[in-house]
TIKOL-434446 format. One record per residue (C-alpha): residue number from 1; x, y, z; residue in three letters. Coordinates in Angstrom, 3 decimals, decimal comma. Layout:
! residues N
ATOM   seq          u          v          w   type
ATOM   NUM          X          Y          Z    ALA
...
//
This chain:
! residues 354
ATOM   seq          u          v          w   type
ATOM     1    -27,099     -6,019    237,518    MET
ATOM     2    -25,250     -7,950    240,221    ASN
ATOM     3    -25,336    -11,686    240,882    THR
ATOM     4    -28,237    -11,451    243,334    ALA
ATOM     5    -30,286     -9,565    240,755    ASN
ATOM     6    -29,673    -12,251    238,133    TYR
ATOM     7    -30,701    -14,970    240,599    ILE
ATOM     8    -33,931    -13,108    241,266    GLU
ATOM     9    -34,476    -12,524    237,544    LEU
ATOM    10    -33,960    -16,229    236,874    SER
ATOM    11    -36,665    -17,096    239,405    ALA
ATOM    12    -38,987    -14,556    237,824    ASN
ATOM    13    -38,365    -15,953    234,338    ILE
ATOM    14    -39,459    -19,391    235,525    ARG
ATOM    15    -42,608    -17,932    237,085    ARG
ATOM    16    -43,452    -15,855    234,011    TRP
ATOM    17    -42,848    -18,863    231,796    GLY
ATOM    18    -45,271    -21,024    233,766    ARG
ATOM    19    -47,848    -18,235    233,629    GLU
ATOM    20    -47,474    -18,288    229,836    LEU
ATOM    21    -48,275    -21,997    229,666    GLY
ATOM    22    -44,817    -23,601    229,654    PHE
ATOM    23    -44,597    -26,612    231,942    GLN
ATOM    24    -40,881    -26,161    232,662    GLN
ATOM    25    -38,150    -23,576    232,129    ILE
ATOM    26    -34,419    -24,121    232,501    GLY
ATOM    27    -31,239    -22,212    231,752    ILE
ATOM    28    -28,103    -23,556    230,081    ALA
ATOM    29    -24,653    -22,307    229,124    ALA
ATOM    30    -23,551    -22,553    225,506    THR
ATOM    31    -20,803    -25,216    225,630    GLN
ATOM    32    -21,784    -28,205    223,461    LEU
ATOM    33    -18,430    -29,761    222,557    ASP
ATOM    34    -19,450    -33,415    222,957    ASP
ATOM    35    -22,725    -32,826    221,149    ASP
ATOM    36    -20,894    -31,123    218,308    GLU
ATOM    37    -18,671    -34,175    217,894    ALA
ATOM    38    -21,763    -36,419    217,889    HIS
ATOM    39    -23,390    -34,226    215,230    LEU
ATOM    40    -20,308    -34,205    213,000    LEU
ATOM    41    -19,988    -37,981    213,217    ASN
ATOM    42    -23,682    -38,359    212,330    TRP
ATOM    43    -23,265    -36,100    209,314    LEU
ATOM    44    -20,099    -37,895    208,230    ALA
ATOM    45    -22,043    -41,174    208,254    ALA
ATOM    46    -24,618    -39,463    205,979    GLU
ATOM    47    -27,434    -40,448    208,301    ARG
ATOM    48    -29,128    -37,104    207,668    HIS
ATOM    49    -30,229    -38,260    204,204    GLY
ATOM    50    -31,474    -35,386    202,049    GLN
ATOM    51    -31,609    -32,933    204,958    MET
ATOM    52    -28,750    -30,902    203,514    ASP
ATOM    53    -29,535    -28,003    205,833    TYR
ATOM    54    -28,191    -30,090    208,725    MET
ATOM    55    -24,696    -29,744    207,273    ALA
ATOM    56    -25,106    -26,385    205,561    ARG
ATOM    57    -24,943    -24,312    208,743    HIS
ATOM    58    -21,583    -25,643    209,875    GLY
ATOM    59    -20,928    -25,171    213,586    THR
ATOM    60    -23,698    -22,606    214,103    LYS
ATOM    61    -25,913    -25,442    215,335    ARG
ATOM    62    -23,553    -26,403    218,141    SER
ATOM    63    -22,096    -22,958    218,897    ARG
ATOM    64    -24,982    -20,629    219,859    PRO
ATOM    65    -22,863    -17,470    219,792    ALA
ATOM    66    -22,096    -18,083    216,113    GLU
ATOM    67    -25,802    -18,150    215,333    LEU
ATOM    68    -26,705    -15,204    217,568    GLN
ATOM    69    -23,767    -12,970    218,444    ALA
ATOM    70    -23,388    -12,228    222,133    GLY
ATOM    71    -25,303    -15,263    223,350    THR
ATOM    72    -24,232    -16,247    226,852    LEU
ATOM    73    -27,184    -18,324    228,020    ARG
ATOM    74    -30,073    -20,272    226,571    VAL
ATOM    75    -33,467    -20,192    228,252    ILE
ATOM    76    -35,018    -23,544    227,334    SER
ATOM    77    -38,740    -24,231    227,698    VAL
ATOM    78    -41,035    -27,199    227,239    ARG
ATOM    79    -44,770    -27,394    226,578    MET
ATOM    80    -46,879    -30,563    226,736    ASP
ATOM    81    -48,703    -31,403    223,502    TYR
ATOM    82    -50,400    -34,815    223,857    ASP
ATOM    83    -53,871    -33,837    222,599    PRO
ATOM    84    -56,787    -34,364    224,968    PRO
ATOM    85    -59,694    -36,544    223,766    LEU
ATOM    86    -57,697    -37,890    220,804    ALA
ATOM    87    -58,437    -41,476    219,806    ARG
ATOM    88    -55,991    -43,955    221,320    ASP
ATOM    89    -52,872    -44,101    219,160    ALA
ATOM    90    -52,575    -47,906    219,204    TRP
ATOM    91    -56,216    -48,269    218,132    GLU
ATOM    92    -55,499    -46,188    215,039    VAL
ATOM    93    -52,250    -47,986    214,246    LEU
ATOM    94    -54,003    -51,352    214,512    GLU
ATOM    95    -56,748    -50,371    212,053    ASP
ATOM    96    -55,063    -50,394    208,608    PRO
ATOM    97    -57,971    -48,542    207,002    ARG
ATOM    98    -57,255    -45,448    209,100    LEU
ATOM    99    -54,461    -42,928    208,595    GLY
ATOM   100    -52,085    -42,397    211,504    TYR
ATOM   101    -50,807    -38,855    212,044    ILE
ATOM   102    -48,177    -38,122    214,661    SER
ATOM   103    -49,773    -36,748    217,830    ARG
ATOM   104    -47,838    -33,482    217,648    TYR
ATOM   105    -49,429    -32,526    214,315    ALA
ATOM   106    -53,095    -33,084    215,178    LEU
ATOM   107    -53,637    -29,538    216,417    GLY
ATOM   108    -52,338    -26,069    215,615    ARG
ATOM   109    -48,788    -25,601    214,327    ASP
ATOM   110    -46,566    -25,678    217,409    TYR
ATOM   111    -44,062    -23,283    215,842    HIS
ATOM   112    -46,623    -20,499    216,014    LYS
ATOM   113    -47,889    -21,352    219,486    VAL
ATOM   114    -44,492    -21,541    221,182    LEU
ATOM   115    -42,936    -18,647    219,285    ARG
ATOM   116    -45,723    -16,302    220,366    ALA
ATOM   117    -45,297    -17,363    224,012    ARG
ATOM   118    -41,518    -16,974    223,853    LEU
ATOM   119    -41,938    -13,471    222,480    GLN
ATOM   120    -44,234    -12,633    225,379    LYS
ATOM   121    -41,629    -14,007    227,782    LEU
ATOM   122    -38,938    -11,822    226,186    ALA
ATOM   123    -41,232     -8,810    226,397    ASP
ATOM   124    -41,850     -9,495    230,084    ARG
ATOM   125    -38,120     -9,671    230,751    ILE
ATOM   126    -37,603     -6,387    228,897    ALA
ATOM   127    -40,370     -4,758    230,934    ASP
ATOM   128    -38,462     -5,742    234,042    GLU
ATOM   129    -34,858     -4,904    233,116    ILE
ATOM   130    -35,023     -2,848    229,924    GLY
ATOM   131    -33,787     -3,801    226,444    PRO
ATOM   132    -31,569     -6,866    226,233    PHE
ATOM   133    -30,188     -9,095    223,487    GLY
ATOM   134    -32,218    -12,164    222,597    TYR
ATOM   135    -33,583    -14,314    219,784    ARG
ATOM   136    -36,373    -16,880    219,956    ALA
ATOM   137    -36,266    -20,297    218,264    PHE
ATOM   138    -38,826    -23,063    217,854    VAL
ATOM   139    -37,405    -25,819    215,647    ASP
ATOM   140    -36,795    -23,152    213,005    SER
ATOM   141    -33,032    -22,607    212,879    ALA
ATOM   142    -29,777    -24,536    213,427    PRO
ATOM   143    -30,202    -25,184    217,151    VAL
ATOM   144    -29,265    -28,311    219,115    LEU
ATOM   145    -32,446    -27,921    221,133    GLU
ATOM   146    -32,422    -31,316    222,845    LYS
ATOM   147    -28,820    -30,976    224,003    ALA
ATOM   148    -29,515    -27,472    225,319    LEU
ATOM   149    -32,697    -28,641    227,051    ALA
ATOM   150    -30,763    -31,504    228,650    ARG
ATOM   151    -28,130    -29,076    229,906    ASN
ATOM   152    -30,918    -26,838    231,230    ALA
ATOM   153    -32,249    -29,737    233,303    GLY
ATOM   154    -35,423    -30,357    231,309    LEU
ATOM   155    -34,671    -34,021    230,694    GLY
ATOM   156    -32,221    -36,464    229,182    TRP
ATOM   157    -31,819    -37,602    225,591    ILE
ATOM   158    -33,269    -41,091    225,356    GLY
ATOM   159    -32,048    -43,939    223,212    LYS
ATOM   160    -34,602    -42,874    220,564    HIS
ATOM   161    -32,927    -39,388    220,538    THR
ATOM   162    -36,016    -37,656    221,985    ASN
ATOM   163    -35,869    -35,764    225,267    LEU
ATOM   164    -37,408    -37,549    228,273    ILE
ATOM   165    -38,455    -35,989    231,559    ASN
ATOM   166    -38,903    -38,151    234,676    LYS
ATOM   167    -42,132    -36,415    235,645    GLN
ATOM   168    -43,541    -35,753    232,158    ALA
ATOM   169    -42,342    -38,386    229,689    GLY
ATOM   170    -41,572    -37,087    226,198    SER
ATOM   171    -44,810    -35,715    224,719    TRP
ATOM   172    -43,704    -32,093    224,707    PHE
ATOM   173    -42,334    -29,382    222,446    PHE
ATOM   174    -39,131    -27,422    223,065    LEU
ATOM   175    -38,313    -23,778    222,463    GLY
ATOM   176    -35,383    -21,485    223,213    GLU
ATOM   177    -34,505    -17,895    223,963    LEU
ATOM   178    -30,865    -17,179    223,172    TYR
ATOM   179    -29,857    -14,287    225,406    THR
ATOM   180    -26,898    -12,130    226,377    ASP
ATOM   181    -27,936    -12,164    230,051    LEU
ATOM   182    -25,401    -13,978    232,308    PRO
ATOM   183    -28,078    -15,871    234,210    LEU
ATOM   184    -27,189    -18,682    236,648    PRO
ATOM   185    -27,359    -22,048    234,894    VAL
ATOM   186    -29,141    -25,233    235,916    ASP
ATOM   187    -27,645    -28,675    236,377    ASP
ATOM   188    -27,906    -31,020    233,415    ALA
ATOM   189    -30,383    -33,885    233,730    ALA
ATOM   190    -29,145    -37,420    234,390    ASP
ATOM   191    -29,903    -40,319    232,048    ASP
ATOM   192    -32,547    -42,746    233,321    HIS
ATOM   193    -33,028    -45,091    230,367    CYS
ATOM   194    -31,045    -47,830    232,084    GLY
ATOM   195    -31,062    -51,126    230,211    THR
ATOM   196    -34,417    -50,499    228,506    CYS
ATOM   197    -34,342    -50,908    224,719    THR
ATOM   198    -38,072    -50,870    223,920    ARG
ATOM   199    -37,786    -47,903    221,563    CYS
ATOM   200    -35,025    -49,583    219,565    ILE
ATOM   201    -36,947    -52,842    219,304    GLU
ATOM   202    -40,304    -51,342    218,297    VAL
ATOM   203    -39,089    -49,075    215,481    CYS
ATOM   204    -40,910    -50,373    212,363    PRO
ATOM   205    -37,975    -49,657    210,047    THR
ATOM   206    -35,164    -50,251    212,564    GLN
ATOM   207    -34,048    -46,663    212,167    ALA
ATOM   208    -32,609    -46,530    215,697    ILE
ATOM   209    -29,344    -48,314    214,982    VAL
ATOM   210    -28,007    -47,921    218,529    GLY
ATOM   211    -28,550    -45,840    221,678    PRO
ATOM   212    -28,849    -42,180    220,581    GLN
ATOM   213    -28,039    -43,282    217,032    GLN
ATOM   214    -30,803    -42,521    214,537    LEU
ATOM   215    -30,441    -43,213    210,833    ASP
ATOM   216    -32,882    -40,645    209,469    ALA
ATOM   217    -32,861    -42,329    206,076    ARG
ATOM   218    -34,909    -45,167    207,580    ARG
ATOM   219    -37,037    -43,103    209,976    CYS
ATOM   220    -40,739    -42,912    209,071    ILE
ATOM   221    -40,902    -39,289    210,198    SER
ATOM   222    -38,145    -38,483    207,716    TYR
ATOM   223    -39,689    -40,604    204,954    LEU
ATOM   224    -43,144    -39,056    205,255    THR
ATOM   225    -42,143    -35,452    206,027    ILE
ATOM   226    -38,575    -34,547    205,089    GLU
ATOM   227    -38,037    -36,775    202,047    LEU
ATOM   228    -39,368    -34,980    198,981    ARG
ATOM   229    -38,929    -37,706    196,398    GLY
ATOM   230    -39,756    -41,373    196,086    SER
ATOM   231    -39,912    -43,464    199,255    ILE
ATOM   232    -37,533    -46,458    198,974    PRO
ATOM   233    -39,571    -49,466    197,837    VAL
ATOM   234    -38,136    -51,773    200,493    GLU
ATOM   235    -39,301    -49,450    203,280    LEU
ATOM   236    -42,847    -48,841    202,039    ARG
ATOM   237    -44,414    -52,014    203,512    PRO
ATOM   238    -42,877    -51,163    206,905    LEU
ATOM   239    -44,598    -47,771    207,054    ILE
ATOM   240    -47,999    -49,347    207,590    GLY
ATOM   241    -50,718    -46,703    207,898    ASN
ATOM   242    -48,438    -43,932    209,176    ARG
ATOM   243    -49,055    -41,018    206,790    ILE
ATOM   244    -47,396    -38,174    208,711    TYR
ATOM   245    -44,680    -38,952    211,195    GLY
ATOM   246    -44,347    -41,851    213,621    CYS
ATOM   247    -44,724    -42,129    217,403    ASP
ATOM   248    -43,964    -45,785    218,070    ASP
ATOM   249    -40,749    -45,152    220,005    CYS
ATOM   250    -42,590    -42,783    222,330    GLN
ATOM   251    -45,669    -44,973    222,653    LEU
ATOM   252    -43,626    -47,807    224,169    VAL
ATOM   253    -41,450    -45,639    226,433    CYS
ATOM   254    -42,166    -46,522    230,095    PRO
ATOM   255    -41,589    -42,930    231,174    TRP
ATOM   256    -44,627    -41,785    229,231    ASN
ATOM   257    -46,869    -43,263    231,907    LYS
ATOM   258    -46,130    -39,960    233,646    PHE
ATOM   259    -47,034    -37,819    230,629    ALA
ATOM   260    -49,980    -35,456    230,966    ARG
ATOM   261    -52,520    -34,462    228,365    LYS
ATOM   262    -52,050    -30,945    227,081    SER
ATOM   263    -54,210    -28,191    228,541    ALA
ATOM   264    -53,657    -26,021    225,457    GLU
ATOM   265    -56,782    -25,475    223,338    PRO
ATOM   266    -54,462    -24,992    220,342    ASP
ATOM   267    -53,421    -28,636    220,507    PHE
ATOM   268    -56,955    -30,082    220,387    ILE
ATOM   269    -57,445    -32,411    217,399    VAL
ATOM   270    -58,653    -30,661    214,260    ARG
ATOM   271    -60,900    -32,063    211,504    HIS
ATOM   272    -61,098    -35,491    213,129    GLY
ATOM   273    -57,569    -36,278    211,965    LEU
ATOM   274    -56,935    -38,613    214,883    ASP
ATOM   275    -59,005    -41,345    213,206    SER
ATOM   276    -59,821    -40,443    209,602    GLU
ATOM   277    -60,145    -43,155    206,956    SER
ATOM   278    -57,449    -43,430    204,308    LEU
ATOM   279    -60,047    -43,455    201,532    ILE
ATOM   280    -61,484    -40,140    202,710    ASP
ATOM   281    -58,010    -38,607    203,107    LEU
ATOM   282    -56,983    -39,752    199,625    PHE
ATOM   283    -60,123    -38,158    198,186    ALA
ATOM   284    -59,139    -34,676    199,378    TRP
ATOM   285    -58,748    -32,193    196,567    SER
ATOM   286    -55,805    -29,826    196,714    GLU
ATOM   287    -58,182    -27,103    197,889    GLU
ATOM   288    -59,397    -29,341    200,708    GLU
ATOM   289    -55,828    -30,149    201,689    PHE
ATOM   290    -54,993    -26,439    201,879    VAL
ATOM   291    -58,142    -25,696    203,875    GLU
ATOM   292    -57,806    -28,553    206,344    ARG
ATOM   293    -54,107    -28,004    207,010    THR
ATOM   294    -54,533    -24,276    207,573    GLN
ATOM   295    -52,433    -23,388    210,635    GLY
ATOM   296    -51,139    -26,969    210,861    SER
ATOM   297    -47,591    -28,314    210,808    ALA
ATOM   298    -48,752    -30,724    208,081    MET
ATOM   299    -49,088    -27,923    205,551    ARG
ATOM   300    -45,342    -27,962    204,934    ARG
ATOM   301    -45,295    -31,294    203,091    ILE
ATOM   302    -47,636    -30,091    200,365    GLY
ATOM   303    -50,439    -31,876    198,532    TYR
ATOM   304    -48,289    -34,035    196,253    GLU
ATOM   305    -46,340    -35,508    199,158    GLN
ATOM   306    -49,580    -35,972    201,086    TRP
ATOM   307    -51,036    -38,127    198,281    LEU
ATOM   308    -47,766    -40,053    198,061    ARG
ATOM   309    -47,941    -40,930    201,757    ASN
ATOM   310    -51,607    -41,927    201,718    VAL
ATOM   311    -51,064    -44,047    198,609    ALA
ATOM   312    -48,399    -46,059    200,435    VAL
ATOM   313    -50,716    -46,576    203,412    ALA
ATOM   314    -53,522    -47,699    201,075    LEU
ATOM   315    -51,109    -50,176    199,512    GLY
ATOM   316    -50,358    -51,592    202,959    ASN
ATOM   317    -54,024    -52,061    203,885    ALA
ATOM   318    -55,817    -55,376    203,264    PRO
ATOM   319    -57,059    -55,577    199,685    ALA
ATOM   320    -60,652    -54,450    199,357    LYS
ATOM   321    -62,548    -53,293    196,297    ALA
ATOM   322    -63,149    -49,805    197,673    ASP
ATOM   323    -59,457    -49,320    198,505    LEU
ATOM   324    -58,375    -50,369    195,022    ILE
ATOM   325    -60,991    -48,124    193,430    GLU
ATOM   326    -59,765    -45,245    195,557    SER
ATOM   327    -56,213    -45,770    194,309    LEU
ATOM   328    -57,336    -45,930    190,694    ARG
ATOM   329    -58,861    -42,462    190,939    THR
ATOM   330    -55,276    -41,130    191,155    ARG
ATOM   331    -53,695    -43,496    188,606    ALA
ATOM   332    -53,475    -40,678    186,040    GLU
ATOM   333    -52,539    -37,926    188,468    HIS
ATOM   334    -50,387    -35,163    186,892    PRO
ATOM   335    -47,554    -35,905    189,346    SER
ATOM   336    -45,252    -38,791    188,446    GLU
ATOM   337    -44,386    -39,062    192,152    LEU
ATOM   338    -48,029    -39,734    192,972    VAL
ATOM   339    -48,567    -42,060    190,001    ARG
ATOM   340    -45,522    -44,146    190,893    GLU
ATOM   341    -46,673    -44,725    194,467    HIS
ATOM   342    -50,226    -45,443    193,305    VAL
ATOM   343    -48,912    -48,074    190,863    ARG
ATOM   344    -46,921    -49,682    193,637    TRP
ATOM   345    -49,970    -49,741    195,933    ALA
ATOM   346    -52,195    -51,312    193,273    ILE
ATOM   347    -49,524    -53,919    192,545    GLU
ATOM   348    -49,411    -54,765    196,249    GLN
ATOM   349    -53,124    -55,577    196,164    HIS
ATOM   350    -52,806    -57,510    192,925    GLN
ATOM   351    -50,073    -59,685    194,436    ARG
ATOM   352    -52,197    -60,237    197,522    GLU
ATOM   353    -55,158    -61,261    195,370    ALA
ATOM   354    -52,971    -63,622    193,321    ALA
//
């Protein structure tokens, strides 16, 4: 194929991507030298906590051709996920008897949704030009997806380390097709955060220690999802009623006034999880947890970690007899992790009563 053919193919890829439900498609080269230095400094400061996999893959994360041999370009895509008809996020956060679940996890597992669409995009390209080298990724391998998306023109990396788009805010997922096609690349997006520091100021645990500097060890998303053991005692009261992830830094971002609700049926709220009571969530049996997280990103934390998170939220709620009774039903749970967090929660209420 000559240059003109690749320009035409690039235009077709964008059109096919939009037809598949992606809101934007961009193309980036593979150079990530500055981002690699940022990553290595972050790892050296041990801000990745127990996420050992962040260091395990070496430079594969910042050098696409080391992860997928022959990669010349990265086709980066974004898909809006803010669920339609979900209860207002602030209303849930302000009611301590409810459990707050990050907006991205209220519907179907995004890994499955985006991966299937990316595969269809690759198939469409192959139908047009014949077999070609590619590999699809959706937050499932060592990929610097936000840096690649920035270089592909999809947005800039905000001070909270999430990608922001001027026309769409930040409520979207990212996915990538690594490819050996020498497609023309897009211009990188400019930064438009300016002097705004709302995301830094609102973080409940002060995990954003500077612009584009996140200490995962303090981040509620890390504490409730990635951390497998005991949540540090000093951070538990700051978690509030957030039982899976945290959206505060996105909720206060001015650019999200331009965000659109998702049109994807897969991202519609399941099982009323946008406003479920903590007592009801804590009463789930393991079988109910498995059933109600079927096809959900929440399944990955497992039942034990789920109870741990809800116990902390119950401990942060105002002391009421029904809340304390709910906690006591798990006081003799087989898991020491669960028992320890239940004890802490009960002690919180006892101190409040005293």
